[in-house]
C-alpha positions, 0 to 999 in steps of 0.5 A: 552526273559526270561533267567533263570540264577544264581547269587552268593552272601554272603547275602540273599536279595529279590531285586537287588539294585545298592547300593550293586553292587559288594559287593560279588566280591569286583569289583566296577561296575554299573551292576549285573552279572549272569551265566548259571551255578550254579558252577560259581555262587558259586565262588562269594558266598555260596548263589546262587539266581535263577533269571529270567532275561528279555533281549529282545535286547541283544548285544551278544558276541559269543566267550568268553571274547575276552580279556575283562572282563564282566564289560568291555563289559557291560561298552562298550555296555552301552557307545555304547547305549549312543553315537550311540543311540542303544537300547541294554538292556543287554549283553550276553557273550557266552562260558566264562571260569571262572577265575579258568579255570574249568567252562564254562558258559554264562554270562548275564548282564541286564541293567535294574534292573526291568528286574531281578526277584529272583525266589528262593535261592539254 
């Protein structure tokens, strides 16, 4: 499934690279995070990248974060893939309220950088 989503950043770039993960948020992670709402992406930087994501076999969390951060969910599902030989290619977190409590959005975490295409800069 192709999902159009947004990524907030402080720098313009044309490809996602693990060497730069977490540079806008300051949070060390192994993943890039995307949101369904431009307003949410803007909380991570003044530049918003419009992206197409391919996530065909997502692990879906339907009721917000349930006490975990998006990074914790991604780590948990990645470990589940390794330990249980599951084949999730990303995480989709539905109805997440941002840390400021203003914007509700869906959060997308693709596990493979090849499944991220930058379509434009907003």
